[in-house]
C-alpha positions, 0 to 999 in steps of 0.5 A: 552575529557580531561580525555580521552586524558590524559589517552591515553598520560599515555598509550603512555608514557609507550610504549617502543621502542621495542613495536613500531613494535607490532601488534594492533587490527587494522589489518593494523597498528603496534603500531607506525602507531596507534601513528601516526594516533593519532598524525594526528587526534589530529591536525585535530580535534583541527582544526575542533573544532576551525573551521579552515578549512585547508587541514588537514580537507579534508584529508582522514585518510586512504589515507596514512599509518601514522607513528611517527618520533623520537620526537613523545613522546614530540609531542603526549601529546601536540597534544592531550592536544591541541585537548582536549583544543579546544573542551572545548570551547562550540562553538566547539560543535555548528554549522557545521565543517569538518573532514576527508573530511566530513562536519558534525555538531560540536556535532557529530565531538566532539563525533567522536574525543572522540570515536577515543580516547576511541577506539584507547586508548584501541587498544594501551593498549591491544597491549602493555599489559597495563590496560585500564579504561576510565572514564564513561563519555567517554565510554557513549559518545563513545557508543552514537556515535557507537550505532546508527551507528551499527543499521543503514543500510549499508552506502556508507561511507565505501566500505563494509558499516561497519561503522566507524571502522568495522562490530560490534562484538556481545557482551553479554548485561551484558558485561562491558560497555567498552567491549560493546563499543569495540564490537560496534567499530568492535573489539573483546574485547578478542583480545590479541597479539599473543605470 
């Protein structure tokens, strides 16, 4: 998780104040909201890794529109580093934990956290016109989580049964792994901000 967390920090570090209001592939989120979401999930998944069952682990991430304050540029690198550090402990991947109000095995929670970084890293990079090249291990982890979810019958966890992010977007089998992961997440790999 460390390499992916550092990649997201580098992308966030290049975001200008003018880009904070820019649209992202997440229809309801501008860049600032996506950064706020990353701040919140970093803290929650650090607690999930440490099995510190506080109120942050019971909160539905979609219940409020996240945002950032004036010190987000200092807060986000620390939060993502803390999350990645917590998941370096093998105990984080064992037993049960909780995230977003759902009890789940530690190994699944770790993959969800990694997938959030992969997909939202792409969201930020695409929204702000940056190159994005996650490491192969992070992409494989995200694919491992998203592939079974895309093939499963609609579940009751989301109103439309669309899964973690949305209904998968078909992507050719020969497409790059990043495009296939993004498609599995319910995003169009060809998304670009309107000019």
